ZATIVO-126605 format. One record per atom (N, C-alpha, C, O, CB): residue in one letter; chain; atom name; x, y, z. Coordinates in steps of 0.1 Angstrom, whole numbers, plus 5000, padded with zeros to 4 digits. Each point is the difference from the previous one (the first is absolute). Glycine has a CB too. Example, Ala and Ser with C-alpha at 12.3 -4.5 7.8 and 13.67 -1.06 7.14 Angstrom:
+------+-------+------+------+------+------+
: resn : chain : name :   xx :   yy :   zz :
+------+-------+------+------+------+------+
:    A :     A :    N : 5132 : 4943 : 5078 :
:    A :     A :   CA : 4991 : 5012 : 5000 :
:    A :     A :    C : 5009 : 5012 : 5000 :
:    A :     A :    O : 5010 : 5000 : 5007 :
:    A :     A :   CB : 4971 : 4988 : 5005 :
:    S :     A :    N : 5015 : 5023 : 4981 :
:    S :     A :   CA : 5009 : 5011 : 5000 :
:    S :     A :    C : 4992 : 5011 : 5008 :
:    S :     A :    O : 5005 : 5011 : 5001 :
:    S :     A :   CB : 5007 : 4983 : 4977 :
+------+-------+------+------+------+------+
//
This chain:
+------+-------+------+------+------+------+
: resn : chain : name :   xx :   yy :   zz :
+------+-------+------+------+------+------+
:    M :     A :    N : 5017 : 5161 : 4959 :
:    M :     A :   CA : 5001 : 4987 : 5005 :
:    M :     A :    C : 4998 : 5004 : 5014 :
:    M :     A :    O : 5006 : 5008 : 5006 :
:    M :     A :   CB : 5010 : 4980 : 4976 :
:    Q :     A :    N : 4970 : 5003 : 5023 :
:    Q :     A :   CA : 4993 : 5000 : 5015 :
:    Q :     A :    C : 5001 : 4989 : 5004 :
:    Q :     A :    O : 4996 : 4991 : 4992 :
:    Q :     A :   CB : 4990 : 5024 : 5005 :
:    V :     A :    N : 5017 : 4982 : 5015 :
:    V :     A :   CA : 4998 : 4987 : 5009 :
:    V :     A :    C : 4985 : 5003 : 5003 :
:    V :     A :    O : 4995 : 5010 : 5003 :
:    V :     A :   CB : 5030 : 4986 : 5010 :
:    G :     A :    N : 4969 : 4992 : 4986 :
:    G :     A :   CA : 4986 : 4997 : 5001 :
:    G :     A :    C : 4992 : 4997 : 4985 :
:    G :     A :    O : 4989 : 4994 : 4999 :
:    G :     A :   CB : 5012 : 5022 : 5022 :
:    E :     A :    N : 5007 : 4990 : 4969 :
:    E :     A :   CA : 4991 : 4996 : 4988 :
:    E :     A :    C : 5002 : 4989 : 4996 :
:    E :     A :    O : 5009 : 4993 : 5003 :
:    E :     A :   CB : 4990 : 5025 : 4991 :
:    G :     A :    N : 4990 : 4979 : 4995 :
:    G :     A :   CA : 4996 : 4987 : 4994 :
:    G :     A :    C : 5012 : 4998 : 4991 :
:    G :     A :    O : 5006 : 5011 : 4996 :
:    G :     A :   CB : 4967 : 4990 : 5005 :
:    I :     A :    N : 5032 : 4987 : 4996 :
:    I :     A :   CA : 5014 : 4998 : 4991 :
:    I :     A :    C : 4992 : 4988 : 4990 :
:    I :     A :    O : 4990 : 4995 : 5003 :
:    I :     A :   CB : 5034 : 5012 : 5017 :
:    S :     A :    N : 4984 : 4989 : 4969 :
:    S :     A :   CA : 4999 : 4987 : 4991 :
:    S :     A :    C : 5012 : 4993 : 5004 :
:    S :     A :    O : 5011 : 5005 : 5002 :
:    S :     A :   CB : 4977 : 5004 : 4978 :
:    V :     A :    N : 5009 : 4978 : 5022 :
:    V :     A :   CA : 5009 : 4990 : 5005 :
:    V :     A :    C : 5002 : 4988 : 4991 :
:    V :     A :    O : 4989 : 4994 : 4998 :
:    V :     A :   CB : 5005 : 5013 : 5023 :
:    L :     A :    N : 5016 : 4988 : 4974 :
:    L :     A :   CA : 4999 : 4985 : 4995 :
:    L :     A :    C : 5005 : 4991 : 5010 :
:    L :     A :    O : 5011 : 5001 : 5006 :
:    L :     A :   CB : 4993 : 5006 : 4970 :
:    A :     A :    N : 4986 : 4982 : 5028 :
:    A :     A :   CA : 5002 : 4993 : 5009 :
:    A :     A :    C : 4999 : 4985 : 4996 :
:    A :     A :    O : 4992 : 4997 : 4991 :
:    A :     A :   CB : 5002 : 5023 : 5024 :
:    S :     A :    N : 5014 : 4972 : 4993 :
:    S :     A :   CA : 4995 : 4986 : 4996 :
:    S :     A :    C : 4989 : 4996 : 5013 :
:    S :     A :    O : 5001 : 5004 : 5011 :
:    S :     A :   CB : 5024 : 4989 : 4975 :
:    F :     A :    N : 4966 : 4998 : 5010 :
:    F :     A :   CA : 4993 : 4992 : 5010 :
:    F :     A :    C : 5002 : 4985 : 4998 :
:    F :     A :    O : 4996 : 4994 : 4990 :
:    F :     A :   CB : 4987 : 5025 : 5012 :
:    G :     A :    N : 5024 : 4977 : 5008 :
:    G :     A :   CA : 5002 : 4986 : 5002 :
:    G :     A :    C : 4994 : 4991 : 5010 :
:    G :     A :    O : 4991 : 5006 : 5007 :
:    G :     A :   CB : 5027 : 5002 : 4985 :
:    K :     A :    N : 4984 : 4982 : 5010 :
:    K :     A :   CA : 4995 : 4988 : 5007 :
:    K :     A :    C : 5008 : 5003 : 5015 :
:    K :     A :    O : 5011 : 5006 : 5000 :
:    K :     A :   CB : 4985 : 4975 : 4977 :
:    P :     A :    N : 5000 : 5015 : 5034 :
:    P :     A :   CA : 4986 : 5001 : 5004 :
:    P :     A :    C : 4997 : 5016 : 5004 :
:    P :     A :    O : 5006 : 5006 : 5009 :
:    P :     A :   CB : 4994 : 4968 : 5002 :
:    Y :     A :    N : 4992 : 5033 : 4981 :
:    Y :     A :   CA : 4997 : 5013 : 5000 :
:    Y :     A :    C : 5011 : 5009 : 5004 :
:    Y :     A :    O : 4998 : 5007 : 5010 :
:    Y :     A :   CB : 4980 : 4986 : 4993 :
:    R :     A :    N : 5034 : 5007 : 4989 :
:    R :     A :   CA : 5010 : 5007 : 5002 :
:    R :     A :    C : 5000 : 5013 : 4989 :
:    R :     A :    O : 4997 : 5000 : 4988 :
:    R :     A :   CB : 5015 : 4977 : 5024 :
:    I :     A :    N : 4993 : 5032 : 4994 :
:    I :     A :   CA : 4998 : 5012 : 4990 :
:    I :     A :    C : 5014 : 5005 : 5001 :
:    I :     A :    O : 5005 : 5002 : 5011 :
:    I :     A :   CB : 4968 : 5006 : 4992 :
:    K :     A :    N : 5033 : 4995 : 4985 :
:    K :     A :   CA : 5012 : 5004 : 4998 :
:    K :     A :    C : 5000 : 5014 : 4990 :
:    K :     A :    O : 4997 : 5000 : 4988 :
:    K :     A :   CB : 5010 : 4973 : 5016 :
:    P :     A :    N : 4997 : 5038 : 5002 :
:    P :     A :   CA : 5001 : 5012 : 4990 :
:    P :     A :    C : 5014 : 4998 : 4991 :
:    P :     A :    O : 5010 : 4994 : 5003 :
:    P :     A :   CB : 4977 : 5023 : 5016 :
:    L :     A :    N : 5012 : 4987 : 4974 :
:    L :     A :   CA : 5014 : 4999 : 4986 :
:    L :     A :    C : 5003 : 5015 : 4998 :
:    L :     A :    O : 5012 : 5004 : 5001 :
:    L :     A :   CB : 4980 : 4973 : 4983 :
:    S :     A :    N : 4997 : 5030 : 5011 :
:    S :     A :   CA : 5004 : 5015 : 4998 :
:    S :     A :    C : 4990 : 5006 : 5003 :
:    S :     A :    O : 4990 : 4995 : 5003 :
:    S :     A :   CB : 5025 : 5003 : 4981 :
:    F :     A :    N : 4987 : 5017 : 5016 :
:    F :     A :   CA : 4987 : 5010 : 4999 :
:    F :     A :    C : 5004 : 5012 : 4997 :
:    F :     A :    O : 5011 : 5004 : 5002 :
:    F :     A :   CB : 4977 : 4986 : 5013 :
:    T :     A :    N : 5002 : 5017 : 4979 :
:    T :     A :   CA : 5001 : 5011 : 4997 :
:    T :     A :    C : 4992 : 5010 : 5006 :
:    T :     A :    O : 4988 : 4998 : 5003 :
:    T :     A :   CB : 5019 : 4992 : 4980 :
:    W :     A :    N : 5002 : 5023 : 5019 :
:    W :     A :   CA : 4996 : 5011 : 5009 :
:    W :     A :    C : 5005 : 5011 : 4993 :
:    W :     A :    O : 5011 : 5001 : 4995 :
:    W :     A :   CB : 4991 : 4988 : 5027 :
:    S :     A :    N : 4987 : 5021 : 4976 :
:    S :     A :   CA : 5003 : 5013 : 4997 :
:    S :     A :    C : 5009 : 5000 : 4986 :
:    S :     A :    O : 5009 : 5008 : 4997 :
:    S :     A :   CB : 4989 : 5000 : 5030 :
:    G :     A :    N : 4997 : 4979 : 4964 :
:    G :     A :   CA : 5007 : 5001 : 4988 :
:    G :     A :    C : 5011 : 4992 : 4997 :
:    G :     A :    O : 5005 : 4998 : 4989 :
:    G :     A :   CB : 4987 : 5022 : 5012 :
:    R :     A :    N : 5013 : 4975 : 5011 :
:    R :     A :   CA : 5014 : 4994 : 5001 :
:    R :     A :    C : 4999 : 4984 : 5008 :
:    R :     A :    O : 4996 : 4996 : 5011 :
:    R :     A :   CB : 5014 : 5032 : 4992 :
:    T :     A :    N : 4996 : 4964 : 4986 :
:    T :     A :   CA : 4998 : 4986 : 5001 :
:    T :     A :    C : 5011 : 4996 : 5012 :
:    T :     A :    O : 5012 : 5002 : 4997 :
:    T :     A :   CB : 4978 : 4994 : 4974 :
:    I :     A :    N : 5007 : 4998 : 5040 :
:    I :     A :   CA : 5011 : 4994 : 5010 :
:    I :     A :    C : 4999 : 4986 : 5000 :
:    I :     A :    O : 4990 : 4994 : 5004 :
:    I :     A :   CB : 5009 : 5025 : 5012 :
:    K :     A :    N : 5012 : 4976 : 4980 :
:    K :     A :   CA : 5003 : 4987 : 5002 :
:    K :     A :    C : 5001 : 4993 : 5013 :
:    K :     A :    O : 5007 : 5006 : 5008 :
:    K :     A :   CB : 5002 : 4998 : 4974 :
:    V :     A :    N : 4985 : 4986 : 5024 :
:    V :     A :   CA : 5003 : 4994 : 5014 :
:    V :     A :    C : 5013 : 4993 : 5000 :
:    V :     A :    O : 5003 : 4991 : 4993 :
:    V :     A :   CB : 4973 : 5007 : 5012 :
:    K :     A :    N : 5031 : 5007 : 5005 :
:    K :     A :   CA : 5012 : 4989 : 5000 :
:    K :     A :    C : 4999 : 4989 : 5012 :
:    K :     A :    O : 5007 : 4990 : 5001 :
:    K :     A :   CB : 5010 : 5029 : 4988 :
:    E :     A :    N : 4974 : 4986 : 5020 :
:    E :     A :   CA : 5000 : 4989 : 5010 :
:    E :     A :    C : 4988 : 5007 : 5009 :
:    E :     A :    O : 5000 : 5012 : 5004 :
:    E :     A :   CB : 5027 : 4978 : 4994 :
:    V :     A :    N : 4965 : 5000 : 5005 :
:    V :     A :   CA : 4987 : 5000 : 5011 :
:    V :     A :    C : 5007 : 4998 : 5016 :
:    V :     A :    O : 5002 : 4988 : 5005 :
:    V :     A :   CB : 4978 : 4998 : 4974 :
:    T :     A :    N : 5023 : 5022 : 5025 :
:    T :     A :   CA : 5004 : 5000 : 5016 :
:    T :     A :    C : 4993 : 4992 : 5010 :
:    T :     A :    O : 5005 : 4992 : 5007 :
:    T :     A :   CB : 5001 : 5027 : 4987 :
:    Y :     A :    N : 4981 : 4985 : 5007 :
:    Y :     A :   CA : 4989 : 4996 : 5009 :
:    Y :     A :    C : 4986 : 5004 : 4992 :
:    Y :     A :    O : 4997 : 5008 : 4991 :
:    Y :     A :   CB : 5017 : 4998 : 5033 :
:    T :     A :    N : 4977 : 4982 : 4983 :
:    T :     A :   CA : 4986 : 5003 : 4994 :
:    T :     A :    C : 4994 : 4999 : 5014 :
:    T :     A :    O : 5007 : 4997 : 5010 :
:    T :     A :   CB : 4993 : 4992 : 4964 :
:    W :     A :    N : 4985 : 5013 : 5026 :
:    W :     A :   CA : 4991 : 4998 : 5010 :
:    W :     A :    C : 4986 : 5004 : 4996 :
:    W :     A :    O : 4997 : 5007 : 4990 :
:    W :     A :   CB : 5022 : 4996 : 5026 :
:    K :     A :    N : 4972 : 4993 : 4993 :
:    K :     A :   CA : 4985 : 5001 : 4998 :
:    K :     A :    C : 4992 : 5008 : 5011 :
:    K :     A :    O : 5001 : 4997 : 5012 :
:    K :     A :   CB : 5002 : 4982 : 4975 :
:    T :     A :    N : 4989 : 5030 : 5008 :
:    T :     A :   CA : 4991 : 5005 : 5009 :
:    T :     A :    C : 4986 : 5002 : 4996 :
:    T :     A :    O : 4997 : 4998 : 4989 :
:    T :     A :   CB : 5021 : 5012 : 5018 :
:    R :     A :    N : 4972 : 4992 : 5001 :
:    R :     A :   CA : 4986 : 5000 : 4996 :
:    R :     A :    C : 4994 : 5012 : 5003 :
:    R :     A :    O : 5000 : 5004 : 5012 :
:    R :     A :   CB : 4998 : 4974 : 4991 :
:    E :     A :    N : 4996 : 5028 : 4989 :
:    E :     A :   CA : 4992 : 5012 : 5002 :
:    E :     A :    C : 4984 : 4997 : 4998 :
:    E :     A :    O : 4996 : 5000 : 4988 :
:    E :     A :   CB : 5024 : 5014 : 5005 :
:    G :     A :    N : 4974 : 4984 : 5016 :
:    G :     A :   CA : 4985 : 4996 : 5000 :
:    G :     A :    C : 5001 : 4987 : 4990 :
:    G :     A :    O : 5008 : 4991 : 5002 :
:    G :     A :   CB : 4980 : 5035 : 5001 :
:    Q :     A :    N : 5006 : 4974 : 4988 :
:    Q :     A :   CA : 4997 : 4988 : 4991 :
:    Q :     A :    C : 5015 : 4998 : 4989 :
:    Q :     A :    O : 5003 : 4990 : 4995 :
:    Q :     A :   CB : 4966 : 5014 : 5005 :
:    K :     A :    N : 5038 : 5007 : 4999 :
:    K :     A :   CA : 5012 : 5000 : 4991 :
:    K :     A :    C : 5012 : 4993 : 5006 :
:    K :     A :    O : 5002 : 5002 : 5012 :
:    K :     A :   CB : 4991 : 5018 : 4979 :
:    D :     A :    N : 5015 : 4971 : 5000 :
:    D :     A :   CA : 5012 : 4995 : 5003 :
:    D :     A :    C : 5010 : 5010 : 4993 :
:    D :     A :    O : 4998 : 5003 : 4989 :
:    D :     A :   CB : 4993 : 4973 : 5013 :
:    L :     A :    N : 5017 : 5028 : 5005 :
:    L :     A :   CA : 5012 : 5007 : 4994 :
:    L :     A :    C : 5013 : 4995 : 5003 :
:    L :     A :    O : 5005 : 4999 : 5011 :
:    L :     A :   CB : 4983 : 5020 : 4991 :
:    H :     A :    N : 5019 : 4975 : 4985 :
:    H :     A :   CA : 5011 : 4996 : 5003 :
:    H :     A :    C : 5013 : 5013 : 4996 :
:    H :     A :    O : 5000 : 5009 : 4991 :
:    H :     A :   CB : 4988 : 4963 : 5004 :
:    H :     A :    N : 5020 : 5024 : 5015 :
:    H :     A :   CA : 5012 : 5013 : 5000 :
:    H :     A :    C : 5013 : 4994 : 4996 :
:    H :     A :    O : 5002 : 4989 : 5005 :
:    H :     A :   CB : 4987 : 5025 : 5014 :
:    F :     A :    N : 5020 : 4992 : 4973 :
:    F :     A :   CA : 5010 : 4998 : 4996 :
:    F :     A :    C : 5014 : 5010 : 5003 :
:    F :     A :    O : 4998 : 5011 : 4996 :
:    F :     A :   CB : 4984 : 4977 : 4988 :
:    S :     A :    N : 5028 : 5009 : 5020 :
:    S :     A :   CA : 5011 : 5006 : 5003 :
:    S :     A :    C : 5009 : 4996 : 4990 :
:    S :     A :    O : 5003 : 4988 : 5000 :
:    S :     A :   CB : 4993 : 5014 : 5024 :
:    L :     A :    N : 5009 : 5005 : 4966 :
:    L :     A :   CA : 5007 : 4999 : 4989 :
:    L :     A :    C : 5011 : 5009 : 4995 :
:    L :     A :    O : 4999 : 5011 : 5004 :
:    L :     A :   CB : 4981 : 4979 : 4992 :
:    T :     A :    N : 5029 : 5005 : 4997 :
:    T :     A :   CA : 5011 : 5008 : 4997 :
:    T :     A :    C : 5003 : 5000 : 4985 :
:    T :     A :    O : 5000 : 4990 : 4993 :
:    T :     A :   CB : 5008 : 5004 : 5030 :
:    D :     A :    N : 4996 : 5020 : 4971 :
:    D :     A :   CA : 5006 : 4998 : 4988 :
:    D :     A :    C : 5014 : 4999 : 4997 :
:    D :     A :    O : 5005 : 5001 : 4989 :
:    D :     A :   CB : 4977 : 5007 : 5006 :
:    G :     A :    N : 5025 : 4990 : 5018 :
:    G :     A :   CA : 5015 : 5000 : 5002 :
:    G :     A :    C : 5005 : 5013 : 5006 :
:    G :     A :    O : 5011 : 5000 : 5006 :
:    G :     A :   CB : 4992 : 4984 : 4974 :
:    S :     A :    N : 4990 : 5029 : 5020 :
:    S :     A :   CA : 5002 : 5009 : 5006 :
:    S :     A :    C : 4990 : 5010 : 5009 :
:    S :     A :    O : 5003 : 5010 : 5007 :
:    S :     A :   CB : 5014 : 4985 : 4976 :
:    T :     A :    N : 4969 : 5000 : 5013 :
:    T :     A :   CA : 4993 : 5007 : 5008 :
:    T :     A :    C : 4991 : 4989 : 5007 :
:    T :     A :    O : 4996 : 4990 : 4993 :
:    T :     A :   CB : 5007 : 5032 : 4993 :
:    L :     A :    N : 4993 : 4979 : 5026 :
:    L :     A :   CA : 4990 : 4992 : 5006 :
:    L :     A :    C : 4986 : 5004 : 4998 :
:    L :     A :    O : 4997 : 5012 : 5005 :
:    L :     A :   CB : 5019 : 4981 : 5009 :
:    F :     A :    N : 4974 : 4999 : 4980 :
:    F :     A :   CA : 4987 : 5002 : 5000 :
:    F :     A :    C : 4988 : 4992 : 5008 :
:    F :     A :    O : 5001 : 4987 : 5000 :
:    F :     A :   CB : 5008 : 5020 : 4978 :
:    Q :     A :    N : 4981 : 4999 : 5028 :
:    Q :     A :   CA : 4989 : 4993 : 5003 :
:    Q :     A :    C : 4988 : 5000 : 4992 :
:    Q :     A :    O : 4995 : 5011 : 4997 :
:    Q :     A :   CB : 5013 : 4993 : 5023 :
:    L :     A :    N : 4986 : 4983 : 4974 :
:    L :     A :   CA : 4990 : 5002 : 4991 :
:    L :     A :    C : 4988 : 4992 : 5008 :
:    L :     A :    O : 5003 : 4991 : 5008 :
:    L :     A :   CB : 5014 : 5011 : 4968 :
:    S :     A :    N : 4971 : 5000 : 5021 :
:    S :     A :   CA : 4987 : 4993 : 5004 :
:    S :     A :    C : 4994 : 4997 : 4987 :
:    S :     A :    O : 5001 : 5006 : 4989 :
:    S :     A :   CB : 4995 : 5005 : 5034 :
:    F :     A :    N : 4996 : 4975 : 4981 :
:    F :     A :   CA : 4993 : 4997 : 4989 :
:    F :     A :    C : 4985 : 4996 : 5007 :
:    F :     A :    O : 4998 : 4992 : 5010 :
:    F :     A :   CB : 5025 : 5000 : 4973 :
:    D :     A :    N : 4969 : 5013 : 5012 :
:    D :     A :   CA : 4984 : 5000 : 5004 :
:    D :     A :    C : 4994 : 4988 : 4995 :
:    D :     A :    O : 4995 : 5002 : 4988 :
:    D :     A :   CB : 5003 : 5022 : 5011 :
:    A :     A :    N : 5000 : 4964 : 5005 :
:    A :     A :   CA : 4994 : 4988 : 4996 :
:    A :     A :    C : 4988 : 4999 : 4994 :
:    A :     A :    O : 4997 : 4990 : 4993 :
:    A :     A :   CB : 5015 : 5004 : 5020 :
:    V :     A :    N : 4979 : 5019 : 4992 :
:    V :     A :   CA : 4986 : 5000 : 4996 :
:    V :     A :    C : 5000 : 5008 : 4989 :
:    V :     A :    O : 4995 : 4996 : 4990 :
:    V :     A :   CB : 4996 : 5000 : 5030 :
:    S :     A :    N : 5014 : 5017 : 4982 :
:    S :     A :   CA : 4999 : 5006 : 4987 :
:    S :     A :    C : 5011 : 4999 : 4989 :
:    S :     A :    O : 5001 : 5007 : 4989 :
:    S :     A :   CB : 4986 : 5008 : 5024 :
:    L :     A :    N : 5021 : 4977 : 4990 :
:    L :     A :   CA : 5014 : 4997 : 4991 :
:    L :     A :    C : 5009 : 5012 : 4997 :
:    L :     A :    O : 5007 : 5000 : 4990 :
:    L :     A :   CB : 4980 : 4982 : 5000 :
:    L :     A :    N : 5013 : 5029 : 5019 :
:    L :     A :   CA : 5006 : 5014 : 4997 :
:    L :     A :    C : 5014 : 4998 : 5009 :
:    L :     A :    O : 5000 : 4996 : 5011 :
:    L :     A :   CB : 4976 : 5020 : 4986 :
:    W :     A :    N : 5034 : 4987 : 4997 :
:    W :     A :   CA : 5015 : 5003 : 5006 :
:    W :     A :    C : 5002 : 5014 : 5006 :
:    W :     A :    O : 4993 : 5010 : 4997 :
:    W :     A :   CB : 5017 : 4976 : 4984 :
:    T :     A :    N : 4997 : 5013 : 5028 :
:    T :     A :   CA : 5002 : 5016 : 5006 :
:    T :     A :    C : 5014 : 5000 : 5004 :
:    T :     A :    O : 5006 : 4990 : 5005 :
:    T :     A :   CB : 4969 : 5015 : 5006 :
:    I :     A :    N : 5032 : 5007 : 4987 :
:    I :     A :   CA : 5015 : 5001 : 5006 :
:    I :     A :    C : 4997 : 5008 : 5014 :
:    I :     A :    O : 4993 : 5011 : 5001 :
:    I :     A :   CB : 5022 : 4989 : 4973 :
:    E :     A :    N : 4990 : 4993 : 5035 :
:    E :     A :   CA : 4996 : 5006 : 5014 :
:    E :     A :    C : 5013 : 5008 : 5005 :
:    E :     A :    O : 4998 : 5011 : 5005 :
:    E :     A :   CB : 4985 : 4968 : 5001 :
:    S :     A :    N : 5028 : 5017 : 4993 :
:    S :     A :   CA : 5013 : 5005 : 5004 :
:    S :     A :    C : 5011 : 4999 : 4992 :
:    S :     A :    O : 4999 : 4992 : 4990 :
:    S :     A :   CB : 4993 : 5005 : 5029 :
:    L :     A :    N : 5021 : 5010 : 4983 :
:    L :     A :   CA : 5014 : 4997 : 4995 :
:    L :     A :    C : 5009 : 5008 : 5007 :
:    L :     A :    O : 4998 : 5011 : 5006 :
:    L :     A :   CB : 4995 : 4984 : 4973 :
:    E :     A :    N : 5020 : 4998 : 5021 :
:    E :     A :   CA : 5010 : 5006 : 5009 :
:    E :     A :    C : 5011 : 4998 : 4987 :
:    E :     A :    O : 5001 : 4991 : 4992 :
:    E :     A :   CB : 4992 : 5001 : 5039 :
:    T :     A :    N : 5014 : 5019 : 4968 :
:    T :     A :   CA : 5010 : 4999 : 4993 :
:    T :     A :    C : 5015 : 5000 : 5007 :
:    T :     A :    O : 5010 : 5000 : 4992 :
:    T :     A :   CB : 4974 : 5010 : 4994 :
+------+-------+------+------+------+------+
//
């Protein structure tokens, strides 16, 4: 389990351009999202990155979604 690695995410994409992570799989473990606590967007060159601070009820995770490559990354966690 390493921060900065790619992960699989189940998310809903609603209107208007709203992305909501529902669960994600990291190192063979599926983690259900209890609450998204904060979202923000940054830009790296031509890429739009969507960031999500979320919790499973005991751990705070930060995920990012690259809107160009459509890849998710786990950026950090706090227990």
